[in-house]
N, CA, C and O atoms as CSV, one atom per row, in Angstrom:
chain,resi,resn,atom,element,x,y,z
A,1,MET,N,N,-53.345,-39.986,-39.990
A,1,MET,CA,C,-54.571,-40.533,-40.529
A,1,MET,C,C,-54.509,-40.484,-42.052
A,1,MET,O,O,-54.343,-39.407,-42.624
A,2,THR,N,N,-54.638,-41.607,-42.704
A,2,THR,CA,C,-54.559,-41.687,-44.151
A,2,THR,C,C,-55.936,-41.475,-44.763
A,2,THR,O,O,-56.930,-42.046,-44.313
A,3,THR,N,N,-55.974,-40.644,-45.796
A,3,THR,CA,C,-57.229,-40.382,-46.488
A,3,THR,C,C,-57.297,-41.226,-47.750
A,3,THR,O,O,-56.344,-41.929,-48.088
A,4,GLY,N,N,-58.415,-41.155,-48.438
A,4,GLY,CA,C,-58.575,-41.869,-49.687
A,4,GLY,C,C,-57.926,-41.163,-50.860
A,4,GLY,O,O,-57.787,-41.758,-51.928
A,5,ASP,N,N,-57.524,-39.906,-50.692
A,5,ASP,CA,C,-56.920,-39.128,-51.756
A,5,ASP,C,C,-55.491,-39.626,-52.012
A,5,ASP,O,O,-54.662,-39.586,-51.103
A,6,PRO,N,N,-55.185,-40.097,-53.237
A,6,PRO,CA,C,-53.856,-40.649,-53.521
A,6,PRO,C,C,-52.704,-39.665,-53.313
A,6,PRO,O,O,-51.635,-40.060,-52.848
A,7,LEU,N,N,-52.908,-38.394,-53.651
A,7,LEU,CA,C,-51.855,-37.407,-53.475
A,7,LEU,C,C,-51.572,-37.176,-51.994
A,7,LEU,O,O,-50.415,-37.085,-51.585
A,8,THR,N,N,-52.619,-37.082,-51.201
A,8,THR,CA,C,-52.451,-36.915,-49.755
A,8,THR,C,C,-51.773,-38.130,-49.151
A,8,THR,O,O,-50.907,-38.000,-48.286
A,9,ARG,N,N,-52.165,-39.315,-49.608
A,9,ARG,CA,C,-51.564,-40.552,-49.124
A,9,ARG,C,C,-50.070,-40.598,-49.463
A,9,ARG,O,O,-49.255,-40.995,-48.630
A,10,LEU,N,N,-49.715,-40.191,-50.684
A,10,LEU,CA,C,-48.312,-40.140,-51.106
A,10,LEU,C,C,-47.517,-39.204,-50.199
A,10,LEU,O,O,-46.437,-39.562,-49.729
A,11,LYS,N,N,-48.046,-38.014,-49.953
A,11,LYS,CA,C,-47.355,-37.048,-49.093
A,11,LYS,C,C,-47.220,-37.569,-47.667
A,11,LYS,O,O,-46.200,-37.336,-47.018
A,12,GLU,N,N,-48.237,-38.273,-47.172
A,12,GLU,CA,C,-48.167,-38.843,-45.824
A,12,GLU,C,C,-47.089,-39.917,-45.741
A,12,GLU,O,O,-46.346,-39.977,-44.761
A,13,HIS,N,N,-47.000,-40.761,-46.760
A,13,HIS,CA,C,-45.933,-41.785,-46.791
A,13,HIS,C,C,-44.562,-41.117,-46.791
A,13,HIS,O,O,-43.674,-41.517,-46.039
A,14,LEU,N,N,-44.392,-40.110,-47.624
A,14,LEU,CA,C,-43.097,-39.424,-47.703
A,14,LEU,C,C,-42.739,-38.759,-46.374
A,14,LEU,O,O,-41.600,-38.848,-45.915
A,15,ARG,N,N,-43.723,-38.089,-45.756
A,15,ARG,CA,C,-43.455,-37.436,-44.471
A,15,ARG,C,C,-43.058,-38.468,-43.420
A,15,ARG,O,O,-42.103,-38.264,-42.669
A,16,LYS,N,N,-43.790,-39.568,-43.372
A,16,LYS,CA,C,-43.526,-40.594,-42.366
A,16,LYS,C,C,-42.151,-41.230,-42.546
A,16,LYS,O,O,-41.447,-41.465,-41.564
A,17,PHE,N,N,-41.767,-41.508,-43.775
A,17,PHE,CA,C,-40.546,-42.273,-44.018
A,17,PHE,C,C,-39.316,-41.446,-44.383
A,17,PHE,O,O,-38.192,-41.938,-44.285
A,18,THR,N,N,-39.519,-40.175,-44.810
A,18,THR,CA,C,-38.366,-39.343,-45.167
A,18,THR,C,C,-38.305,-38.050,-44.369
A,18,THR,O,O,-37.259,-37.403,-44.317
A,19,GLY,N,N,-39.408,-37.672,-43.749
A,19,GLY,CA,C,-39.451,-36.410,-43.013
A,19,GLY,C,C,-39.834,-35.229,-43.886
A,19,GLY,O,O,-39.889,-34.101,-43.396
A,20,SER,N,N,-40.099,-35.453,-45.157
A,20,SER,CA,C,-40.443,-34.387,-46.089
A,20,SER,C,C,-41.714,-34.753,-46.840
A,20,SER,O,O,-41.974,-35.931,-47.087
A,21,THR,N,N,-42.508,-33.749,-47.205
A,21,THR,CA,C,-43.694,-34.010,-48.016
A,21,THR,C,C,-43.463,-33.633,-49.474
A,21,THR,O,O,-44.377,-33.725,-50.293
A,22,ALA,N,N,-42.247,-33.210,-49.798
A,22,ALA,CA,C,-41.932,-32.854,-51.185
A,22,ALA,C,C,-41.953,-34.114,-52.045
A,22,ALA,O,O,-41.297,-35.106,-51.726
A,23,ILE,N,N,-42.703,-34.067,-53.125
A,23,ILE,CA,C,-42.799,-35.220,-54.017
A,23,ILE,C,C,-41.616,-35.178,-54.982
A,23,ILE,O,O,-41.480,-34.234,-55.760
A,24,PRO,N,N,-40.762,-36.198,-54.933
A,24,PRO,CA,C,-39.598,-36.190,-55.816
A,24,PRO,C,C,-40.001,-36.383,-57.273
A,24,PRO,O,O,-40.955,-37.102,-57.572
A,25,ASP,N,N,-39.277,-35.745,-58.162
A,25,ASP,CA,C,-39.499,-35.921,-59.603
A,25,ASP,C,C,-38.794,-37.216,-59.999
A,25,ASP,O,O,-37.707,-37.201,-60.576
A,26,ILE,N,N,-39.434,-38.323,-59.677
A,26,ILE,CA,C,-38.810,-39.640,-59.812
A,26,ILE,C,C,-38.444,-39.956,-61.265
A,26,ILE,O,O,-37.531,-40.743,-61.515
A,27,ALA,N,N,-39.145,-39.353,-62.216
A,27,ALA,CA,C,-38.837,-39.580,-63.631
A,27,ALA,C,C,-37.478,-38.999,-64.011
A,27,ALA,O,O,-36.880,-39.420,-65.001
A,28,ARG,N,N,-36.993,-38.046,-63.239
A,28,ARG,CA,C,-35.695,-37.423,-63.538
A,28,ARG,C,C,-34.567,-37.974,-62.671
A,28,ARG,O,O,-33.437,-37.493,-62.751
A,29,TYR,N,N,-34.857,-38.967,-61.854
A,29,TYR,CA,C,-33.790,-39.608,-61.080
A,29,TYR,C,C,-32.895,-40.371,-62.027
A,29,TYR,O,O,-33.346,-40.877,-63.055
A,30,ARG,N,N,-31.626,-40.452,-61.679
A,30,ARG,CA,C,-30.666,-41.203,-62.489
A,30,ARG,C,C,-29.835,-42.096,-61.590
A,30,ARG,O,O,-29.581,-41.787,-60.426
A,31,ARG,N,N,-29.419,-43.213,-62.169
A,31,ARG,CA,C,-28.575,-44.154,-61.434
A,31,ARG,C,C,-27.209,-43.512,-61.210
A,31,ARG,O,O,-26.675,-42.852,-62.101
A,32,ILE,N,N,-26.656,-43.705,-60.037
A,32,ILE,CA,C,-25.342,-43.168,-59.699
A,32,ILE,C,C,-24.283,-44.137,-60.227
A,32,ILE,O,O,-24.255,-45.304,-59.837
A,33,PRO,N,N,-23.415,-43.649,-61.115
A,33,PRO,CA,C,-22.348,-44.524,-61.604
A,33,PRO,C,C,-21.223,-44.600,-60.563
A,33,PRO,O,O,-20.806,-43.576,-60.022
A,34,GLY,N,N,-20.753,-45.774,-60.295
A,34,GLY,CA,C,-19.654,-45.921,-59.345
A,34,GLY,C,C,-20.088,-45.686,-57.912
A,34,GLY,O,O,-21.228,-45.955,-57.534
A,35,VAL,N,N,-19.150,-45.175,-57.120
A,35,VAL,CA,C,-19.381,-44.951,-55.693
A,35,VAL,C,C,-19.462,-43.454,-55.430
A,35,VAL,O,O,-18.672,-42.676,-55.964
A,36,LYS,N,N,-20.422,-43.058,-54.603
A,36,LYS,CA,C,-20.603,-41.650,-54.240
A,36,LYS,C,C,-20.979,-41.603,-52.769
A,36,LYS,O,O,-21.739,-42.444,-52.288
A,37,ALA,N,N,-20.456,-40.638,-52.070
A,37,ALA,CA,C,-20.782,-40.483,-50.648
A,37,ALA,C,C,-22.188,-39.908,-50.512
A,37,ALA,O,O,-22.590,-39.039,-51.285
A,38,GLY,N,N,-22.916,-40.390,-49.539
A,38,GLY,CA,C,-24.247,-39.878,-49.264
A,38,GLY,C,C,-25.114,-40.943,-48.623
A,38,GLY,O,O,-24.727,-42.107,-48.516
A,39,ARG,N,N,-26.304,-40.517,-48.197
A,39,ARG,CA,C,-27.247,-41.433,-47.541
A,39,ARG,C,C,-28.604,-41.343,-48.204
A,39,ARG,O,O,-29.007,-40.294,-48.705
A,40,CYS,N,N,-29.287,-42.450,-48.196
A,40,CYS,CA,C,-30.659,-42.516,-48.685
A,40,CYS,C,C,-31.520,-41.566,-47.852
A,40,CYS,O,O,-31.309,-41.425,-46.648
A,41,ILE,N,N,-32.487,-40.918,-48.496
A,41,ILE,CA,C,-33.335,-39.950,-47.792
A,41,ILE,C,C,-34.320,-40.603,-46.832
A,41,ILE,O,O,-34.953,-39.904,-46.041
A,42,PHE,N,N,-34.466,-41.925,-46.879
A,42,PHE,CA,C,-35.372,-42.602,-45.956
A,42,PHE,C,C,-34.753,-42.653,-44.564
A,42,PHE,O,O,-33.594,-43.035,-44.403
A,43,ILE,N,N,-35.517,-42.273,-43.586
A,43,ILE,CA,C,-35.060,-42.220,-42.199
A,43,ILE,C,C,-34.536,-43.587,-41.770
A,43,ILE,O,O,-35.231,-44.596,-41.890
A,44,GLY,N,N,-33.303,-43.606,-41.270
A,44,GLY,CA,C,-32.698,-44.820,-40.740
A,44,GLY,C,C,-32.135,-45.773,-41.769
A,44,GLY,O,O,-31.602,-46.817,-41.390
A,45,CYS,N,N,-32.225,-45.469,-43.051
A,45,CYS,CA,C,-31.724,-46.376,-44.077
A,45,CYS,C,C,-30.193,-46.363,-44.081
A,45,CYS,O,O,-29.570,-45.302,-44.036
A,46,THR,N,N,-29.609,-47.538,-44.133
A,46,THR,CA,C,-28.151,-47.675,-44.163
A,46,THR,C,C,-27.672,-48.376,-45.434
A,46,THR,O,O,-26.494,-48.712,-45.557
A,47,GLU,N,N,-28.579,-48.593,-46.364
A,47,GLU,CA,C,-28.201,-49.228,-47.634
A,47,GLU,C,C,-27.384,-48.251,-48.481
A,47,GLU,O,O,-27.532,-47.037,-48.337
A,48,PRO,N,N,-26.532,-48.763,-49.355
A,48,PRO,CA,C,-25.757,-47.862,-50.225
A,48,PRO,C,C,-26.684,-47.125,-51.194
A,48,PRO,O,O,-27.674,-47.679,-51.671
A,49,ILE,N,N,-26.348,-45.887,-51.468
A,49,ILE,CA,C,-27.163,-45.107,-52.400
A,49,ILE,C,C,-26.954,-45.618,-53.823
A,49,ILE,O,O,-25.867,-46.075,-54.178
A,50,ALA,N,N,-28.004,-45.537,-54.627
A,50,ALA,CA,C,-27.933,-46.015,-56.003
A,50,ALA,C,C,-28.542,-45.021,-56.991
A,50,ALA,O,O,-28.281,-45.103,-58.191
A,51,TRP,N,N,-29.348,-44.089,-56.497
A,51,TRP,CA,C,-30.056,-43.138,-57.350
A,51,TRP,C,C,-29.942,-41.732,-56.776
A,51,TRP,O,O,-29.864,-41.549,-55.561
A,52,GLU,N,N,-29.935,-40.728,-57.676
A,52,GLU,CA,C,-29.927,-39.327,-57.267
A,52,GLU,C,C,-30.858,-38.545,-58.167
A,52,GLU,O,O,-31.150,-38.957,-59.290
A,53,ASP,N,N,-31.326,-37.400,-57.661
A,53,ASP,CA,C,-32.212,-36.573,-58.474
A,53,ASP,C,C,-31.395,-35.798,-59.510
A,53,ASP,O,O,-30.172,-35.922,-59.559
A,54,ALA,N,N,-32.061,-35.017,-60.319
A,54,ALA,CA,C,-31.416,-34.295,-61.414
A,54,ALA,C,C,-30.352,-33.297,-60.933
A,54,ALA,O,O,-29.449,-32.939,-61.688
A,55,GLN,N,N,-30.463,-32.855,-59.682
A,55,GLN,CA,C,-29.480,-31.916,-59.133
A,55,GLN,C,C,-28.315,-32.636,-58.446
A,55,GLN,O,O,-27.401,-31.988,-57.937
A,56,GLY,N,N,-28.345,-33.954,-58.430
A,56,GLY,CA,C,-27.261,-34.717,-57.813
A,56,GLY,C,C,-27.415,-34.888,-56.321
A,56,GLY,O,O,-26.423,-35.114,-55.628
A,57,GLY,N,N,-28.617,-34.790,-55.806
A,57,GLY,CA,C,-28.876,-34.947,-54.374
A,57,GLY,C,C,-30.100,-35.818,-54.146
A,57,GLY,O,O,-30.512,-36.568,-55.030
A,58,ASN,N,N,-30.680,-35.716,-52.953
A,58,ASN,CA,C,-31.867,-36.498,-52.584
A,58,ASN,C,C,-31.703,-37.965,-52.970
A,58,ASN,O,O,-32.489,-38.519,-53.739
A,59,PHE,N,N,-30.667,-38.570,-52.419
A,59,PHE,CA,C,-30.292,-39.931,-52.772
A,59,PHE,C,C,-31.308,-40.968,-52.309
A,59,PHE,O,O,-31.990,-40.796,-51.299
A,60,LEU,N,N,-31.386,-42.048,-53.077
A,60,LEU,CA,C,-32.208,-43.200,-52.714
A,60,LEU,C,C,-31.397,-44.471,-52.941
A,60,LEU,O,O,-30.635,-44.573,-53.902
A,61,CYS,N,N,-31.570,-45.427,-52.052
A,61,CYS,CA,C,-30.991,-46.749,-52.276
A,61,CYS,C,C,-31.879,-47.442,-53.318
A,61,CYS,O,O,-32.937,-46.922,-53.673
A,62,GLU,N,N,-31.460,-48.587,-53.798
A,62,GLU,CA,C,-32.234,-49.297,-54.828
A,62,GLU,C,C,-33.654,-49.612,-54.371
A,62,GLU,O,O,-34.612,-49.343,-55.096
A,63,GLY,N,N,-33.796,-50.173,-53.192
A,63,GLY,CA,C,-35.115,-50.555,-52.692
A,63,GLY,C,C,-36.043,-49.379,-52.487
A,63,GLY,O,O,-37.226,-49.453,-52.822
A,64,HIS,N,N,-35.520,-48.289,-51.938
A,64,HIS,CA,C,-36.371,-47.128,-51.704
A,64,HIS,C,C,-36.690,-46.386,-52.999
A,64,HIS,O,O,-37.748,-45.767,-53.110
A,65,TYR,N,N,-35.789,-46.442,-53.977
A,65,TYR,CA,C,-36.107,-45.880,-55.290
A,65,TYR,C,C,-37.323,-46.605,-55.878
A,65,TYR,O,O,-38.257,-45.969,-56.366
A,66,LEU,N,N,-37.302,-47.925,-55.828
A,66,LEU,CA,C,-38.425,-48.711,-56.356
A,66,LEU,C,C,-39.715,-48.423,-55.595
A,66,LEU,O,O,-40.794,-48.370,-56.187
A,67,THR,N,N,-39.600,-48.239,-54.284
A,67,THR,CA,C,-40.771,-47.929,-53.457
A,67,THR,C,C,-41.364,-46.574,-53.833
A,67,THR,O,O,-42.569,-46.462,-54.054
A,68,VAL,N,N,-40.522,-45.549,-53.905
A,68,VAL,CA,C,-41.017,-44.205,-54.240
A,68,VAL,C,C,-41.588,-44.189,-55.650
A,68,VAL,O,O,-42.624,-43.571,-55.894
A,69,ARG,N,N,-40.920,-44.863,-56.579
A,69,ARG,CA,C,-41.423,-44.928,-57.949
A,69,ARG,C,C,-42.826,-45.554,-57.979
A,69,ARG,O,O,-43.712,-45.068,-58.682
A,70,ARG,N,N,-43.017,-46.624,-57.217
A,70,ARG,CA,C,-44.327,-47.274,-57.154
A,70,ARG,C,C,-45.370,-46.337,-56.549
A,70,ARG,O,O,-46.476,-46.219,-57.076
A,71,TRP,N,N,-45.022,-45.663,-55.433
A,71,TRP,CA,C,-45.959,-44.732,-54.799
A,71,TRP,C,C,-46.385,-43.630,-55.764
A,71,TRP,O,O,-47.568,-43.303,-55.859
A,72,VAL,N,N,-45.405,-43.055,-56.485
A,72,VAL,CA,C,-45.701,-41.965,-57.424
A,72,VAL,C,C,-46.577,-42.481,-58.568
A,72,VAL,O,O,-47.544,-41.825,-58.956
A,73,GLU,N,N,-46.242,-43.643,-59.100
A,73,GLU,CA,C,-47.041,-44.217,-60.190
A,73,GLU,C,C,-48.467,-44.510,-59.740
A,73,GLU,O,O,-49.414,-44.275,-60.490
A,74,GLU,N,N,-48.628,-45.019,-58.527
A,74,GLU,CA,C,-49.972,-45.283,-57.999
A,74,GLU,C,C,-50.774,-43.998,-57.859
A,74,GLU,O,O,-51.958,-43.964,-58.192
A,75,ALA,N,N,-50.137,-42.944,-57.370
A,75,ALA,CA,C,-50.841,-41.664,-57.228
A,75,ALA,C,C,-51.206,-41.092,-58.584
A,75,ALA,O,O,-52.312,-40.581,-58.760
A,76,ARG,N,N,-50.296,-41.168,-59.549
A,76,ARG,CA,C,-50.576,-40.646,-60.898
A,76,ARG,C,C,-51.704,-41.421,-61.570
A,76,ARG,O,O,-52.580,-40.831,-62.203
A,77,SER,N,N,-51.680,-42.734,-61.432
A,77,SER,CA,C,-52.694,-43.551,-62.105
A,77,SER,C,C,-54.101,-43.252,-61.584
A,77,SER,O,O,-55.082,-43.453,-62.301
A,78,ALA,N,N,-54.204,-42.782,-60.365
A,78,ALA,CA,C,-55.510,-42.449,-59.812
A,78,ALA,C,C,-56.100,-41.206,-60.471
A,78,ALA,O,O,-57.310,-40.989,-60.414
A,79,TYR,N,N,-55.252,-40.390,-61.096
A,79,TYR,CA,C,-55.725,-39.153,-61.723
A,79,TYR,C,C,-55.840,-39.268,-63.234
A,79,TYR,O,O,-56.096,-38.272,-63.912
A,80,ARG,N,N,-55.655,-40.466,-63.770
A,80,ARG,CA,C,-55.770,-40.647,-65.237
A,80,ARG,C,C,-57.191,-40.926,-65.616
A,80,ARG,O,O,-57.491,-41.107,-66.796
């Protein structure tokens, strides 16, 4: 059940699509240069990874990076 609270909605989206409610620090994600082994954190995603977090893990493909970035920005803008 989705609530009107943007932070709760963000966590629900993450849980549903990644299995985790941890909010990624999307501002610290970096593009992966070249080829690296790994899978996007989105359940069932088979696209090549393109982004990683500051620790070099929690990979995202290009499309899911853009999706998570949008979700995080939408949640942040609600608190400005």
